[in-house]
C-alpha positions as CSV (number, residue, x, y, z in Angstrom):
1,X,68.2,113.0,55.2
2,X,71.2,110.7,55.1
3,X,73.2,112.8,57.5
4,X,70.2,113.0,59.8
5,X,70.0,109.2,59.9
6,X,73.7,108.9,60.6
7,X,73.6,111.4,63.5
8,X,70.3,110.1,64.9
9,X,71.4,106.5,65.0
10,X,74.7,107.6,66.7
11,X,72.6,109.6,69.2
12,X,70.5,106.6,70.0
13,X,73.6,104.6,70.7
14,X,74.7,107.0,73.6
15,X,74.2,105.1,76.9
16,X,71.7,106.8,79.2
17,X,73.8,105.7,82.2
18,X,76.4,108.3,81.2
19,X,73.8,111.1,81.4
20,X,72.5,109.8,84.7
21,X,75.9,109.6,86.4
22,X,76.8,113.1,85.1
23,X,73.6,114.4,86.5
24,X,74.4,112.8,89.9
25,X,77.8,114.4,89.8
26,X,76.2,117.8,89.3
27,X,76.9,118.4,85.6
28,X,74.5,120.8,83.9
29,X,72.9,120.3,80.5
30,X,75.7,122.1,78.7
31,X,78.4,120.1,80.3
32,X,76.6,116.8,79.6
33,X,76.3,117.8,76.0
34,X,79.9,119.0,75.6
35,X,81.5,116.2,77.6
36,X,79.3,113.2,76.8
37,X,77.3,113.7,73.6
38,X,79.8,115.5,71.4
39,X,82.8,113.1,72.0
40,X,80.6,110.0,71.5
41,X,79.1,111.5,68.3
42,X,82.3,112.9,66.9
43,X,83.0,109.9,64.5
44,X,79.4,110.1,63.2
45,X,79.7,113.9,62.9
46,X,82.9,113.5,60.8
47,X,81.4,110.8,58.6
48,X,78.3,112.9,58.0
49,X,80.4,115.9,57.2
50,X,82.6,113.9,54.8
51,X,79.5,112.6,53.0
52,X,77.9,116.1,52.8
53,X,81.2,117.5,51.5
54,X,81.6,114.8,48.8
55,X,77.9,115.0,47.8
56,X,78.2,118.7,47.4
57,X,81.0,118.2,44.9
58,X,78.9,115.7,43.0
59,X,76.0,118.2,42.7
60,X,76.7,119.4,39.2
61,X,74.4,117.9,36.7
62,X,71.2,118.8,38.5
63,X,72.2,122.5,39.0
64,X,73.6,122.9,35.5
65,X,70.7,121.2,33.7
66,X,67.9,122.9,35.7
67,X,69.2,126.4,36.2
68,X,72.7,126.7,34.7
69,X,73.8,128.4,37.9
70,X,70.6,130.3,38.1
71,X,69.7,133.9,37.7
72,X,72.6,136.0,38.9
73,X,74.4,132.8,39.9
74,X,72.2,132.3,42.9
75,X,72.1,128.5,42.6
76,X,75.7,128.1,41.7
77,X,77.6,125.4,43.6
78,X,81.4,124.9,43.7
79,X,81.4,122.4,40.8
80,X,79.5,124.8,38.5
81,X,81.8,127.6,39.5
82,X,84.8,125.4,38.5
83,X,83.1,124.5,35.2
84,X,82.3,128.1,34.4
85,X,85.8,129.3,35.0
86,X,87.5,126.4,33.2
87,X,85.3,126.2,30.1
88,X,83.4,129.4,29.7
89,X,86.1,131.9,30.8
90,X,89.1,129.8,29.9
91,X,90.7,130.5,33.3
92,X,92.3,127.1,33.8
93,X,94.5,128.3,36.6
94,X,91.5,129.4,38.6
95,X,89.7,126.2,37.9
96,X,92.8,124.2,38.8
97,X,93.1,126.1,42.1
98,X,89.4,125.4,42.9
99,X,89.9,121.8,42.2
100,X,92.9,121.6,44.4
101,X,91.0,123.3,47.2
102,X,88.3,120.7,46.9
103,X,90.9,117.9,47.2
104,X,92.6,119.6,50.1
105,X,89.3,120.1,51.9
106,X,88.4,116.4,51.4
107,X,91.8,115.3,52.7
108,X,91.6,117.5,55.8
109,X,88.2,116.1,56.8
110,X,89.4,112.6,56.1
111,X,92.6,113.2,58.1
112,X,90.6,114.5,61.1
113,X,88.4,111.5,60.9
114,X,91.3,109.0,60.6
115,X,93.1,110.7,63.5
116,X,89.9,110.4,65.7
117,X,89.5,106.8,64.8
118,X,93.2,106.1,65.5
119,X,92.9,107.7,69.0
120,X,89.8,105.7,69.8
121,X,91.5,102.5,68.6
122,X,94.5,103.2,70.9
123,X,92.3,104.0,73.9
124,X,90.3,100.8,73.3
125,X,93.5,98.7,73.3
126,X,94.7,100.2,76.6
C-alpha cells in the first residue's frame, strides 16, 4: 500500500498540459507514457523500489515465527534463507555472500536514484 501511495501521488503531480500538447503533436498513448509519464515518475519509482527492497529484507520475524519458512520452504524470504544457511547449516560463507548481495543490491538502487536526482538538479540549474 505504501508503494501505491508514492506512485499514485507522483502520478497525480504530472501536469495534464504535457499530455495535451503531446496529443496535439500526434503522439500515441505509448509515446505519451514512455516520454512523459515514466521520466516524471522515475524518482518516485526508484524511491518505491528502494522502500520495497529494504522492507523485503526486514521481513524476517513474521515469516520465521509464523511458518519457519513454510512447508517445503514456500514462504521463505531472503532473510530466512540467510539465517538458515548461517545458523542451521553452518555455511557462513554462503550466508556472508547472501548478505553482501543484499548490500550491493541496496547500493545499486540507491546509486541509480542518486544519479537520477543529480541529473535533475543539474538540469534545473541550467
